[in-house]
Residue, then its C-alpha position, 0 to 999 in steps of 0.5 A: m528524539d521524537r518520542e510520540m513518533c517513536n512509540s506510535f512507530g513501535q508496532t509497524p513492520l519496519f520497527a517491529g522488535l526494536d526497543e525504544g532506543a534503537r527506534g530513536i536512532v533510526i528516527e533521528a537519522g531520517r528527515k521528514h518531508v511532506l508531499d503535496c497531493g498529486c505530487s511524486l515521490w519518485q517516477q518510474g525509471d528513477v535512480p533509487a536515492i531514498i527509502a521512505v516510510v509513511i507517517d500520515g497520508r496515502l500514496k498510490k503505486t502505479m507502473i506504465d506497462a509495455h503497452g503504455a497503459q497505467k496500471t495501479l498497483q497498491f495503495m500505501r498508508r501509515g507505516d508502509l515502507a516504500g523504496a527498499a527493493s529497488m534500493f538494495g537491489n540496485f535497480s531503477r524505480p519500477t513503479t511511480l509513487r504519488a500522493t492521493v492526499a497531503t502525505e507526511l514521509l520519514c526518509w533516509s538516504a541510501d547510504r545513511f539507511s544501510g549505516l542504520m542496518h549495521v548499527v541496528p541489525q533487526l532493522a535489516i531483518n525487517v526490511l528483508g521480511i517487508v520485501g519478502r511479504q511485498t513479493d508474496h503479494l505480487l505472486r498472489r496477485l499474479h495467481e488470482a489474475t490467471s486463475e479466478n474470475a474477475d467478480r472474485r478478484i474485485a471483491r478480494i481487492v475491496l475487501r483488503l482495502v476495507q481490512e487495511g482501513d478498518p482492521d478490527g472491522e468496527c466501523v460499518p459502513i466504511e467508505l473507500r476513496i477509490s475510482r472504478q478505473e483504479l479498482a479495475e487496474l488493482s483487480d487486473t480487469t476492465l473498466f466495464t466489468v468493474s462498472r457492471t460488477v459494482s452496479a450489481w452489488n449496488r442493487m444488492l445493497i452490499l456497497k453503495a457507489g459514488r464518484g470516486r468512492l466506494t461505501v461498503i455496507d455489508p462487508a460479511r456478504l462481500a467476504g462470501l463474494a470473495g471467498d477464503v481472503r486474507a489481507h496482504 
């Protein structure tokens, strides 16, 4: 058993409530896979064959809409589970998952993971909770897109990315690897609006904009612009 991985995954959503023995059973049943930067774990429309959890690195989840435009939906990091909804819902992959840096994953086949959920019932409860939270996130995003102004949506997305990368708020300034186009897609607005907003915040010393990067200098003022926000 990979004891280091077993211990480090103890607090992640997929392994919550599992004792060391149960975590060991689940981890040993999986296989490690390294995805090079720019490579896809799967493409939109693929038949679901695996489920995976991120060990290290970052994945970008995108979707091609009805008009043929790509939309960034989420960045996935260590401990995030990918592929559960389509696998157990028995529908084709609704999104593409691509590595933005070299990313290490722990993967299981559909049959293997289904068997594990019978052996470790808490695993099934955890997966259901993860899928539920992912659904809640999408519903909140839809609500924000239809009821809030673009500047607040942009602030909320940046703040959520900050909270994901530094949940304790101990590292300031905080550098985010994200392009303005990706930020526009995540916040359901245009590149022009994002560029205008980011430039204004740059002048206000809330953040510093660079090529493919944002450095958040004043998270407290950013939180004020975002309003009452929780990280999802």
